[in-house]
C-alpha positions as CSV (number, residue, x, y, z in Angstrom):
1,M,0.1,0.0,-0.3
2,E,1.0,3.7,-0.6
3,N,1.3,6.0,2.1
4,S,-1.4,8.4,2.2
5,Y,-3.9,10.4,4.5
6,R,-5.6,6.8,5.2
7,F,-2.4,4.6,5.5
8,F,1.2,5.3,6.6
9,D,3.8,2.7,7.5
10,N,7.0,3.9,9.4
11,K,9.6,1.0,8.7
12,A,12.2,3.1,10.1
13,C,10.4,3.1,13.4
14,Q,12.7,1.5,16.2
15,Y,9.3,-0.1,17.1
16,F,7.9,-1.3,13.8
17,P,6.0,-3.6,13.9
18,C,4.9,-2.9,17.5
19,H,2.3,-5.7,16.8
20,K,3.1,-9.0,14.8
21,G,0.9,-10.7,12.2
22,L,-0.1,-8.2,9.9
23,E,0.8,-8.0,6.4
24,N,0.1,-4.2,5.9
25,F,0.7,-2.5,9.0
26,N,-0.9,0.9,9.4
27,C,1.0,3.4,11.6
28,L,-1.2,6.0,11.0
29,F,-2.9,5.6,14.6
30,C,0.2,4.8,16.4
31,Y,-1.0,5.9,19.3
32,C,-4.8,4.7,19.7
33,P,-7.4,7.4,19.3
34,M,-10.0,5.3,21.0
35,Y,-7.7,4.8,24.2
36,L,-10.1,6.7,26.7
37,M,-13.2,5.0,25.5
38,E,-14.4,2.1,27.9
39,H,-15.6,0.0,25.1
40,C,-13.6,0.4,21.7
41,P,-13.8,-2.5,18.9
42,G,-10.3,-3.7,19.5
43,K,-9.0,-6.5,21.4
44,T,-8.6,-4.5,24.6
45,E,-7.5,-6.1,27.8
46,Y,-6.9,-5.1,31.4
47,I,-4.3,-5.5,33.7
48,E,-3.9,-4.3,37.6
49,K,-0.8,-2.2,38.3
50,D,-0.4,-0.2,41.6
51,G,-4.0,-1.1,42.3
52,K,-5.1,0.7,38.9
53,R,-6.9,-0.8,36.1
54,I,-4.8,-0.2,32.8
55,K,-5.6,-1.0,29.3
56,N,-3.3,-3.3,27.6
57,F,-3.1,-3.1,23.8
58,M,-0.4,-5.6,23.4
59,N,-2.5,-8.4,21.6
60,C,-4.9,-5.3,19.9
61,T,-4.3,-4.9,16.3
62,F,-7.2,-2.8,15.2
63,P,-6.0,0.6,14.3
64,H,-3.1,-1.0,12.5
65,Q,-5.4,-2.9,9.8
66,P,-5.8,-0.5,6.8
67,G,-9.3,-1.6,6.3
68,N,-10.4,-0.1,9.5
69,Y,-9.7,3.6,8.6
70,D,-13.4,4.2,8.3
71,K,-14.6,2.7,11.3
72,I,-12.1,4.5,13.6
73,I,-13.2,7.9,11.7
74,Q,-16.5,7.2,12.3
75,I,-16.4,5.9,16.1
76,L,-14.3,9.4,16.5
77,G,-17.2,11.4,14.8
78,N,-19.7,10.1,17.3
């Protein structure tokens, strides 16, 4: 895929890819824009640390799948 406003891959990033298993890895949403949402469409898991409940995105690839761009924009627009 070509870099555009809907897709960007940064293969020079020291963390690329931050998740394994995707052929076309979209870095556009490097930091998940749905982080603050209690319920998001990705595979969110929670961990306890120092008595706090923290989201763990290690197994979530939803924002990095190129086909989910429109879904994310729709969710953020609501």
